[in-house]
N, C-alpha and C positions, 0 to 999 in steps of 0.2 A: 445590402452591402455585406460582403463576406468579411470574416475575421481572418487576418493574415497570421500564419503560424510558423514558428521556427522550432526545430527539434535539435537540442544539443546532446552530443553523445549518441549519435545515430546508429552506431554499430552494434549495440547491445540487443538482447532479447526483448526487453521492455520497450525499447524504441521501435523495434519492428512491430510489436503488437499495437503500440500507439499509432504508428503510421497507418496500419491496416484499418484501425477504427476510424481515424480521421478521414481516410479516403471515402468512407461511407457517410460522412457528415455533410449535409447539404449546405451548411453555412460557413464553411472554412476553406481556405486555400493554403496549402503548405508552400511556403516561399523560400525556406532555407533549411538545410540539414547540415550539421557540422560534426566533425570528428578530427582525430589527429592523424589520419591516414596521409601518406605522402602523395603529393599531387592532388588532383581533383577527380577521384574515381566516381563513376556514375553509381548512384545508390544501388542499382541492380547488381553491381559487381560485389557489393557487400551483402546484400539481401536479394538473391536471385528471384525470390517470390514476388518482388516488386517490379520486375520487368514488365514494361508496357502499362504500368499502373501509375508510376511517379517518375517524371522526367526531370530529375534534378541531380546535380553533382554534389558530392560531399565536400564541403569547404572548411578551411580554417578561418574563422571570423572572430574579430574582437567583439566584446559585449556591446560596444557602441554601434558597430556595424550590424549586429543582430537586431538591436533595438530599433535601428533606423528602418529595418524592413518589416518587423513583426509587431503585431498588437499583443500577442500572447506567446510566451516562450515556455516550452516544456523542457526542463533541465534534467536530462537523464545522465547525470554526471556522478562521479565517485564522491563519497563523503569527503568533506574538506575542500573539494574543488568548487562545488556550488557556491559556498559562502564567499569565495573570492571573486565570483562573477556576478552574483545576484544583485549586489548594491549598484553596480554599473548598469545592469539591465533596467532596474527600477528607475535610476536617474535618467535613463534614456527614454522613459515613458512607457516601457513594456510592462505588462503584468506577467507574473511567473507562477507556474506550478512546478514545484521542486520535488524530484523523486528521491533525493538523498535524505539522510537523517539530519542534515545540518540545521534545520529549523524545527525539528519535532520536539526536542527537549527544551525545557524552560530555563535550565541552569547551565551556564557555561562550564562550571566546575564538574558537573555530572557528565557533560559532553566530553570534557577532557579525560575524565576517568575511564570512560567506556570506549572512546575512540582514539585515545593515545595521541591527541594533538590539541593544540590551543585553537579555540574557535576564531575564525577570521572576521566574524561580524557579530560579536556578542551582544551588542546593544539591542538587537532585534529579538533576541530570544525571550520567550514568554509573551510576545506581542503578536505572534503569527498564528492564524487559525490552523488547527489540525484538520486535515482534509478528509474527514469521515462525515459525509453529509447527514447520515442518520443521527448524528449527535451534535453537529456544529453547523448546520445548514445556514442559519442566518448570519453567522460570522463570515462564512465563506463568500456570500454573495457580493459583498462590497470590498473584498480584500484585493490588494495589489499583489500579494504573495501568499500562496497556500503551501503548507507542508504536507505533501502526499504521504499517507500512512505507510508503515511497513506491512508486509504481507502477513507475518505471524500475528502482529498486534490486531489487525483487522479480524482475523479468525478467532482470536481470544476475547477481544473487547466486546464485540457485538453480542455474543451469548451471555456474557457475565454482567454487563451494565444493568440490564433490566432486573435481574434477580437481586443484585446488590441494592439497587435503588428501592426495590419493593421490600427489602429486609428479609428475603427468603433464604439467604445464605450468609454465612459468617465471612467477614472481610479478611480474617486471618487464616493462614494455612492453605491457601488456594494453590493447587498444582495445575499447571498448564502443560500438557503433553502433546506435542505436535509432530507430524510427519510431513515432509516436503519432498517434492520432486526435484530433480537435479538442476533444472533451469533456474531454481532459486539462487544458485551459486553464481549465476552470471555466465557470460560467454567466454571470458578469459580462461584459457586452459589452466587446470590445477591438478595435482596428483590425485587428490581425493575424489575428483569428479571425472577422472580418466576412466574410460569405459571398463577396462579389466579390473579396476579398483572398486567401482561401485555397482556394477551389474551383478545380479544374483546375491546381493548383500544388503544388509540394513545396519546402520550404525548411528548411535547417538554422537552428538558433537557439541563442543562449546558449552558443556554443562556448567552452569553457574557463571558463565562468561559471555553468553550470547548478548549482543548489543541491543536486541529488541526487548530485553528484560526491563530496563528503566523506562522504556516507552510504554510498555504494558502497565507497569506500576503507576506511572504518571497519569495516564488517561483514565484508568479505573479510579484513581484517587480524586482527580479533579471533577469527574462527572458525577461521582456518588457522594462526595464530601466525607469519605471514609479513608483511613490510612490503609493502603493495600500494598503488600509486597508478595508477589507470587514466586513460586518455584517453577522455573521454565525449563522444560526438557525437550529440545528439538532433536529430530532424527532425520537422516537422509535415507530415502528409499528409491529403488531403481525404476523410476518412471520419469517422464519428461516434465510433467506439470501437475500442479494441484497441491493443496494442503488439507490434511485432515487433523483437526484439533479436538482433543478430549480434555475437558477440565474437571477437576475433582474438588468439591467444596463440602464443608460441614453445613448441614441445614440449620437455620435459625428458627427454632420452633417447629411446629407440626406442618410439614409440607408433603404434598403428593404430586405425582406426575401431571395430573389434570391441572392443578394449580400452577405448576411451573410452566406448562405449555400455554395456558391461558394468559399468564403474565407476559410471556414472550409475544404472543399474538396481539395482545392489547398494545404493547409498547411499539410494535412495528406495524400496526394497522396503517395501511396507506403507503408504506414504504415500498418503492418499486423494485428494490433489489435485495430484500431480505425475505426468505421463504421459511416460515416456521412449519416444520413437517412432523408427522406422527412417526414415520419410519426412521430407521437409522440411515442417514445420508452417506453416500460415498463420493469420492472425488470426481468420478465420471458424471455425476448428476450436475455438477457446477462447471465442468470443464468447458472452456471456450465461451464462457458467459460471464456477466458481471453480477451474478447472484451469489449470495451467501446463504447456504442452507443450514438450518439450526434445528436441533431437537434437544430434549432433556429427559433424564431418567432418575429414579431414586433406586439406589442399589446398596443394601446393607447399611442403611442410615448415612449414605453419602449422596450428595446431589452431583450428578454427572451431566455435562452438556457435551454434545457432539456437533461440530460445525465443519463445513468444508467450503473452500473457495478455490478458484483458479488463481494461483499466485501471480500470474502475469497479467491478469485482467482485473478482477475485483481487488486483488492484492497489489496492483500497480497501475497499469495503463488504463483500464476501464474506470477505476476510481478517479484517475487524473482527468479523464474526459467528463466524468460526472461533475467534478469540481469546476472544470472549464465551463460547462453548460450553465452552472449556477452563476459563475462570475460574469458571464457575458449575456445573461438573460435569455438563454435558449431553454427549451423544454429539457428537463433534467435527463430524460431517457434518450435523447437524440443520439443516434448512431450506436446505441447500446442495446 
């Protein structure tokens, strides 16, 4: 028996990647795709690459109508919108993987501070599993709702958690320096992602204000039992997809590269989508895959980690399917 799937917010880049992955999944049927387009355009009018692959029209449906059709809903919706719809989807009996940040943070006041809006469903905060299976697999399995991680946090948290838990780096003064492709800004046109503005240029943005900062802090702190506040420095670079993240930490005691790499390998032994590598990975290594590639170095008495992910797959839609597979009892690597 197949699992029936609905995709909300189907016009975006992450929704397109999600649909392409789900079309490879032998155990699912996509039964609804929604967005706010006028009329009922065929999905191939919005995403031409789906022509002859998915014969559905994009509809405007209420949460109750979506839940009546689907067993699982992937909510690729803007921050703030998801939390207004998720309670009704859950009441209708659907399980939900939410792509927004609405359920990632535990504190509604922190959410309001960073997202400039009051949370629409505050009582659920702090009770929803964070959708990073490498750290929260057992909580995800039985969840009705999973908060899919942000792309930057995935690339920062995965290399740092093992080293913090092993006591190899100091929890204070961690710098997370990340470069992302333009698709991370979404499909809606903006001046900063207009081709003449961003091509052949590289720029930092949202320094000290990027909304993934409290998410990184929270996950590092809760998983390691240490108080962590990172300095997060994101940069936009002129490529379509991919994130390269370098972290800088103070060593705690006597550490060397062999010890760092072995700690990472031991922590992620058996994990299907984390590759601990000896070389310095690049974004093309992980592009179009659900892998996170990680390495570590010691440079002038600093511990550096370098990691890369595809922001649209391991940073979004691939992680969502990984979570879905856990929730519905499928092999975790199915379609990935």
